[in-house]
N, C-alpha and C positions, 0 to 999 in steps of 0.2 A: 485402805488410800497409798500407802507404800508400795502395794501391788502394784496399785493402778500408774505408777508415777511420780505419783506427789514425793514434796521433801517436807521429810519430815524435822521440823528445829527445833522441837524441844519433847521431852514424855519426863513422866514422874511414876513414882511409886510411894508408900508411905513413909520413904524416910528422906524425901528431896526428890529434887528434879535435874535433868540432864539438860542443855542447852547449848547448839552451835549453827549459827543463819548460816551456814553452808552445808547444813543436811548433818541429821547423825544416819549411822553405818543401821540398821536395824537388826539387820539380821547379824550381824556383829554381838550388837548386845545382847540378842535373841541367847545367842549360843553361850552368854559370860553368864546370865542370869541364874541366880539359885533356887531351891526346890521349891521355893516359896515366889518364884517372880520377880525377885527384887535385883532389881540393878546395879542401883547407886551406892549401894556401901562400898562397892568394888573402883569407886573413881575420889578423888579428892575436889576434884573442881565443881561440885555440886551447886544448884541454886536449891532454896525454898519451895514449894508448892507455892504459894502465895506468888513469889516472884514471875514464878513460871506463867501462872495466869494470865499475867500485867505484859507480858510479854509481845512484841510486835511480831506477828504473826497473821496470814490469813484467817484460815479454820481455825478454832478453839472446841477441842474436843474433851468433857469434862465427862469421863467415865469411870468414877470411883464411887466417890461420895455424894451425901447431899449437902445443900446447902453451901453448894462452892462458890458459888457466885451471888454476891449480898448485895444493898444498899452500900456497904464500905469499901467494895471494889469494882462495881458494876461501870462504873464512870472512866475507873481506868485501865480495862478490859480495851485493848487495840485491835481484838478483832472486827473483822465484817462478818463471819458467819458464826455461830456458836451452834455444835452440836450436840443435845444432852446424850449423849450414851449412857451416863446413871441415871439411878432413879431420884427427881428430884435436884439435881445441881446449883439450879437456879433460883433461888427465893422469886416471891412475887412481884416486891421491892427492888430486886436485880432487876424481872423481868421487862418493869415500868422502866427503870433506867437504860437498857439496852435497847428498846424499842421505841425510847425520847430519841436515841442517838442515830436509831437508822439501822443498828446492827441486826441482822436475820438471825434470830432464834428458831432453830430449829426444836421443839419440845421432845423429852422421853417418850410421850406418846405414841408421837407420830415415829420418831427416829431406834425406839428398842422396839417395835412393832415386828419389824423380820422376826425373830422369834416366834413368837404369836403364831403368825402367817404362815409359817413349815409348819408349827405342831396340828392348825389346821387346815394343811393339806395331807399329811398323816394321817388323823381321821377321817376325811376325805377318802386317800386311799384304801384304807383299809374297810369303810363301809361300802364300800362299791366294789371292791376287787382292782381296784385300779394298779399299775405299776408305772410309776413316773420315772424317768433317770432323772440323774441330778440335773443336767442340763437344763430338763423339762421343769422341775423345780426352780433353778436358778431364776428361767427365762418366766415362769409365773410371779413368783416373787418379785422381779423388776418392777414387771408392769402394773403388780398392787401394790408395792411403794412407788412407784413414779405418781401412779393416778390418784394416790392419797396424798401426795408431796402435795401435785397439781389442784388438786378440789382445796385445800386447806390454806394453799400462798392466794387461791382466786378469790378466796371467804376470808383472808386478811386484806387482802385489797381493795375488796371493794366495799367491804365496812371499817375500811382504815383501823384495824384492831390487829394486835399483835396474834402472832402463830398460835402460841399457845388458849388464847381461847377461841380461837379459827378452829383449832383439834376440836376441842371440846365442841363448838357450835356445829360441824361437820359430823360428829359423833352422835350428839342427841337429835338430830335431824336426820338421822339413818335407824336410830334405833324410831322415832316416831315413827318413818313411816314403814319401816317393817312392821310394827305394830297396830299400824292404820290398815296396813297388807291383810295380814291376820283378821282381823276385825276385834282386835279389841281396844280401840278407842275409834 
């Protein structure tokens, strides 16, 4: 996001968070991190990870551990979009609260699908003797991720459900179609 021009106002690690409403210098912070990736121990002016989750921002990306957004704090999340880069960072109760408030939650099953998709591309290339350039892989990945997002978003809008449930429904539908195509059902 930073490389694409987004202003990053907060980051966290296991020891706390850093926040600057004017934007953090991510390159500077990356240069300062220790061998474990920790940067907040270097600064006196830190906030708790819980405080970071509840700060005013457009997009919140919980990217570390499970159960970060729960029924206890979901009402305090100010972000308009939550992108789950970690596995299970939002509980089902937290998901419902965010959804009821109109927060767009991009579920982990979609947000973290890029790595699995690129692994699939590697498998295809190895089996077929193909060689795709990095640019081809990135283009194919973007095409698949955008298509997946659009399918899930459309399902969520049409059914008036949250994106997590829509992602599960799209996945089950695709599995059923593949099973039917193969004559298994």
